[in-house]
C-alpha positions, 0 to 999 in steps of 0.5 A, spaced: 570 855 882 575 853 878 575 853 870 574 846 870 568 846 874 565 851 871 566 847 864 563 840 867 557 844 870 556 847 864 556 841 859 552 839 865 547 843 864 547 843 857 545 835 857 539 836 862 536 841 856 537 836 851 534 830 855 529 835 856 527 837 849 528 830 847 523 827 852 518 833 849 520 832 843 518 824 844 511 826 848 509 830 840 502 825 838 504 827 831 506 823 825 507 825 818 505 821 812 508 825 807 510 821 800 506 816 797 502 810 801 506 803 800 508 797 805 512 801 809 510 808 810 504 805 812 507 799 817 511 805 820 505 810 821 501 803 824 506 802 829 507 810 831 499 809 831 499 803 836 505 806 840 501 813 841 495 809 843 498 804 848 502 810 851 495 814 853 488 817 852 491 824 848 489 826 842 493 824 835 495 828 830 496 825 822 500 830 818 498 827 810 502 830 804 501 824 799 499 824 791 496 816 793 499 809 793 497 803 794 490 801 795 490 795 801 496 799 804 492 805 804 486 802 807 490 798 811 492 804 815 484 808 814 482 801 818 487 802 824 485 809 824 477 807 824 478 802 829 483 807 834 477 812 833 472 807 835 476 805 841 475 812 843 482 815 841 481 822 838 485 822 832 485 829 827 488 829 820 491 835 817 492 835 810 499 840 808 500 840 800 495 834 798 491 828 799 490 825 792 487 818 790 488 814 797 491 819 800 484 823 800 482 815 803 486 815 808 484 823 810 476 820 811 478 816 817 479 822 822 475 822 828 469 827 827 470 834 825 477 833 826 478 832 818 482 839 816 487 841 811 491 848 810 488 853 806 492 852 800 492 844 800 489 840 795 485 833 795 483 829 789 479 823 788 478 819 782 475 812 779 477 807 785 480 802 778 485 808 777 488 806 783 488 798 782 494 798 777 490 795 772 492 799 765 488 795 760 482 792 760 484 786 759 488 786 766 481 789 769 477 783 767 482 778 770 481 782 777 473 784 775 470 781 781 476 784 786 476 791 783 468 791 784 469 790 790 475 794 792 470 800 787 465 799 793 469 799 799 472 807 797 466 810 794 462 808 800 468 811 804 467 817 800 460 817 800 459 816 808 464 821 811 462 827 805 455 826 806 454 826 798 449 821 795 454 815 792 451 817 785 454 823 786 460 821 788 460 815 782 459 821 777 464 826 779 470 821 778 468 817 773 474 816 768 477 823 771 481 826 776 476 831 780 481 836 784 479 840 790 482 846 792 481 847 800 475 851 800 472 847 795 473 840 799 470 843 806 463 845 801 464 838 798 464 834 805 471 831 804 474 836 809 471 839 816 474 846 816 480 848 812 485 851 818 489 858 817 487 865 814 482 864 809 483 870 806 490 868 804 486 864 798 484 869 796 476 872 793 479 872 785 480 864 786 474 862 789 470 866 784 474 863 778 472 857 782 465 858 781 465 861 774 463 856 767 468 853 763 467 858 757 468 865 762 474 862 767 479 865 766 485 863 761 489 859 767 491 852 768 486 847 770 486 842 777 489 837 773 494 841 769 496 844 776 498 837 779 500 833 773 507 833 776 505 831 782 501 825 781 503 818 783 508 814 777 504 808 779 499 805 783 499 797 785 494 792 788 499 788 791 
């Protein structure tokens, strides 16, 4: 065989391998929700969900690492996932890094028993008024009815999926950002399981999280740790 034919054969083999790899990648049913949840990110995730649903009934996995974002866009994504789940699709959501604010609401849309988080992930929930983008009392008053409806919807989602009484959800999030590491999020009912070696978190951290404030070791609290990761703006438009 000539050198030209050998080179041609080698190129053909490489091309076939590349094609097979591409086909395998195309068959992956994973979606990555990374960054702020806004119109474009929500639209892309919803379109991909519908594409995968049309391709077949195999399970879909969403990896989320988000500090939150727009209320209505987040609810649109939440409702799309819940609709597919109601049709019999299995949708797993895995937190890798953080699921704050609206990210924590999208997390709740997974199939029963399919809300997961890696050991060093964080989940944060807070008062829905903060998610609506109204930074002053006068602005909030102009949208009071809409605000109450959004609060009711979001509180109900958290209560239904966590199993916690609605009264406790309201008390824990009233005027504060309520941060939970992966283990505490599981205990609270915001996720179903922690993925990977739980011992990686360390017994010291778990013990410290149960100490009263006066006895806690001198360290940054959850809100300080995550301050730089909070979304800088919210919008209800």
